C-alpha positions in Angstrom: 21.0 -24.0 5.6 18.9 -25.9 7.9 14.7 -26.1 8.5 13.1 -23.0 9.5 9.7 -22.0 11.0 8.6 -18.5 11.1 5.9 -17.5 13.7 4.0 -14.7 14.8 4.1 -13.9 18.8 1.4 -12.1 20.1 2.3 -9.0 22.4 2.1 -10.0 25.9 -0.9 -8.6 27.4 -0.4 -5.0 29.5 2.9 -4.9 27.4 3.8 -3.1 24.8 5.8 -4.8 21.3 9.3 -4.0 22.9 8.5 -5.2 26.2 7.4 -9.1 24.5 10.3 -8.7 22.3 12.4 -8.1 25.3 10.3 -11.0 27.4 11.0 -13.4 24.9 14.8 -12.2 24.9 15.3 -13.2 28.2 13.3 -16.2 28.2 15.8 -17.2 25.5 18.8 -15.9 27.8 17.1 -17.9 30.9 17.6 -21.0 28.4 21.4 -20.7 28.1 21.3 -18.9 24.2 23.9 -16.7 23.5 23.0 -13.2 21.1 24.9 -13.8 17.9 24.4 -10.3 16.2 21.0 -8.9 14.4 19.4 -10.0 11.2 17.4 -8.0 9.0 14.2 -9.3 6.5 12.4 -6.5 4.3 10.2 -6.8 1.5 9.0 -4.6 -1.2 5.6 -5.0 -3.5 5.2 -3.7 -6.9 1.9 -3.7 -9.0 1.9 -4.2 -12.3 0.8 -2.2 -15.0 -0.2 -2.5 -18.0 -3.4 -5.7 -17.4 -5.6 -6.6 -19.6 -8.1 -4.7 -18.3 -10.8 -5.9 -15.8 -8.5 -8.4 -14.4 -7.0 -7.3 -11.2 -3.2 -6.3 -10.9 -0.9 -8.9 -9.8 1.5 -8.2 -7.1 5.3 -8.8 -7.2 7.0 -9.1 -3.9 11.1 -8.6 -3.7 12.6 -10.1 -0.5 16.0 -9.4 0.8 17.2 -11.6 4.1 20.2 -10.5 6.0 21.4 -13.7 6.0 21.8 -14.0 2.3 23.3 -10.7 1.4 24.2 -11.2 -1.9 21.1 -12.1 -3.2 17.3 -11.3 -3.2 14.1 -13.1 -3.9 11.2 -12.7 -6.5 8.0 -14.1 -5.7 4.4 -13.6 -8.3 1.5 -13.6 -5.9 0.2 -16.9 -6.5 2.5 -17.9 -8.7 6.3 -18.7 -9.7 9.7 -17.5 -7.4 12.8 -16.1 -8.8 16.2 -16.2 -6.8 18.5 -13.6 -7.9 21.6 -11.7 -7.4 21.4 -8.0 -5.6 21.3 -6.2 -8.8 17.6 -7.2 -9.4 17.1 -3.8 -7.0 18.5 -2.0 -9.9 16.7 -4.3 -12.4 13.0 -3.3 -11.2 14.1 0.7 -11.5 14.8 -0.3 -15.5 11.3 -2.1 -15.3 9.0 0.8 -13.7 6.9 1.1 -16.5 5.9 -2.1 -16.1 6.3 -2.6 -12.5 4.7 0.2 -9.6 6.4 0.3 -6.3 4.1 0.3 -3.6 6.3 2.6 -1.3 3.5 2.4 1.7 3.2 -1.2 1.4 7.0 -2.1 2.4 7.5 -4.2 5.0 10.5 -4.4 7.1 11.5 -6.9 10.3 14.0 -6.5 12.2 15.9 -8.0 15.6 18.3 -10.4 17.4 19.8 -13.5 16.7 20.9 -15.9 19.3 22.7 -19.5 18.7 21.1 -22.6 21.3 22.8 -25.6 20.5 21.8 -26.9 16.8 19.3 -24.0 16.7 19.8 -20.2 15.3 16.8 -18.1 16.9 15.8 -14.6 15.9 13.3 -12.5 17.3 11.9 -9.7 14.9 9.7 -6.7 15.5 7.8 -6.4 12.4 7.3 -2.2 11.3 5.0 -0.8 8.3 5.5 3.0 7.6 8.0 3.2 10.6 5.5 1.8 13.5 5.4 -1.9 14.9 2.8 -4.1 13.5 3.9 -7.4 15.2 6.7 -10.1 16.6 8.0 -12.8 14.5 10.5 -15.5 15.8 12.4 -17.5 13.5 13.6 -20.7 14.4 15.9 -22.8 12.6 17.4 -26.1 13.3 20.9 -26.5 11.2 21.3 -30.1 10.8 18.5 -31.0 9.2 16.8 -29.9 5.9 14.2 -32.4 6.0 10.9 -31.0 8.3 9.8 -34.8 8.3 12.5 -36.1 10.2 12.7 -32.7 12.8 9.4 -31.0 13.5 8.8 -33.1 16.7 12.3 -32.2 18.3 11.9 -28.4 16.7 8.0 -27.7 18.4 9.3 -29.1 21.8 12.0 -26.6 21.9 9.7 -23.5 20.9 7.4 -24.7 23.7 10.6 -23.9 26.0 10.0 -20.3 25.6 6.8 -20.0 23.3 4.5 -22.1 25.7 1.2 -22.1 24.1 2.6 -19.8 21.3 3.6 -22.4 19.3 2.9 -23.0 15.9 1.8 -25.5 13.6 3.7 -26.8 10.5 4.4 -24.3 8.0 2.1 -25.3 5.4 4.9 -23.7 2.8 6.3 -27.8 3.4 2.8 -29.9 3.5 2.1 -28.3 0.0 5.2 -29.9 -1.7 4.3 -32.7 -4.1 6.9 -34.7 -1.7 5.5 -33.1 1.6 7.7 -33.1 5.1 10.5 -35.0 3.0 11.5 -32.3 0.7 14.5 -30.8 1.1 13.8 -27.4 2.7 15.8 -24.5 1.2 15.5 -20.5 1.5 12.2 -19.7 -0.7 10.5 -21.9 1.9 12.0 -19.6 4.8 11.2 -16.6 2.7 7.7 -17.9 1.6 6.7 -17.9 5.5 8.0 -14.3 6.0 5.8 -13.0 3.3 2.5 -15.2 4.6 3.4 -13.5 8.0 3.3 -10.2 6.5 0.3 -10.7 4.5 -1.0 -11.4 8.1 0.2 -8.6 9.5 -1.0 -5.9 6.9 -4.6 -7.5 6.7 -5.0 -6.8 10.8 -3.9 -3.1 9.5 -7.0 -2.9 7.5 -9.1 -4.7 9.3 -7.9 -2.2 12.5 -8.0 1.4 10.4 -11.9 0.2 8.9 -12.9 -0.1 12.7 -11.8 3.1 13.5 
């Protein structure tokens, strides 16, 4: 696994989510990228029960990625993360007296994978409650695991099909003690997806409040 960047792409003016996704596909294909299967990332939210009175309930996020089908990731809100095998989902069912599954909070991102030279690109539609909420783009530079050594190259490549929507350096890299020269791993990728999912969830809540 190389260095990855996950970002949200705004829906094009006057277009639907699917039409914007189709435009991104076309831009990638014009560059010479080749479609290489599909992908899925999902996230289930659990509320910790039996917490101390007056304390807010801590959240646990359990995430899956089709790139790593034999494992899943459990991230505590503001805390540690755990890489476990796929049977962790069974364990969570047995721990239902301690963790309550917030089914309405499930988020899923599905889409197409593209290969272009040393880059792997994934364009996905993020859905909540079966409704499309946004567009994600993940770009992985496969030969390198050190963000500081390849970020400028990644940014230049992303500009070729994202234009002004190119993201800044993911905060997950800068937050590490070694900074940009710490090796990237799958936790960094899933942390970026979680940040994106929570951002879209907040936008959904804000939108419903406006109505």
